[in-house]
Phi, psi and omega in degrees: 000127179291159187239152178269120182252158175308325180302310180305317176299318179294316175309311182300315184293321179299318181292320181293328177293315183293322173306314185291320175302321178290323175297302189291335174299302176312306184300306181295335176280310196244340184255313186260357191275140173290349177269003185297322180291320176299319184297322180299330187257352183285174186284346179258019184294325180296314180296319180284336173296317176296321175295322179294317175299311181302314184295321183292309178307321180292321179293320176294326174293319182292318172302322174296320179296329177295333181257017179291170175287164188288344181142174175230129175060231183277342179281133180239143172258126176286089184227172173298316181304323178299312183289319177296318178290314190258350179294150179269094191257145167289165182303313184299314187283322177299326183292320179290325177279350183058046178288127181286145177301327190216160176298152174296140172292152177298137178294159175294157185304334184284344183257353178284153186267151180273155178307319178303318182292320180294323176289324180288321182297310182307308178305322184290316181296318183289327170297317177297320184289326177292341177293156178294153182304336183297342173301334179294336176110009182284329187291340187295330181294335189258343185271000000 
């Protein structure tokens, strides 16, 4: 069983801090800035719109990475789930974190999805990913 070392805690804290910095940078430049209205009407509006989308998506990506599964096999991801799963928690803390006592059972065969369904879902998701980021609803602030 992997252990949580002080070095891992430091690295995880650094990842959390970087995520927070990415989010606050985007927010300071494009959400809370009094100059945001000027940005939208300047001759550089197109460029600034793209920077806004890129910084927001980057911050969301960093946040999503923190919520990845703890890992598979020998590979481990430095995530919230890793610390919840492998941290040495007191019974009180484990109850507050709602750590399950054992892995979740595999669903019965009747509730599993077929590979065909999963492939169709994946194709649908990949199609959505290939669409411009404006579909997220960010562009409406700039138009």
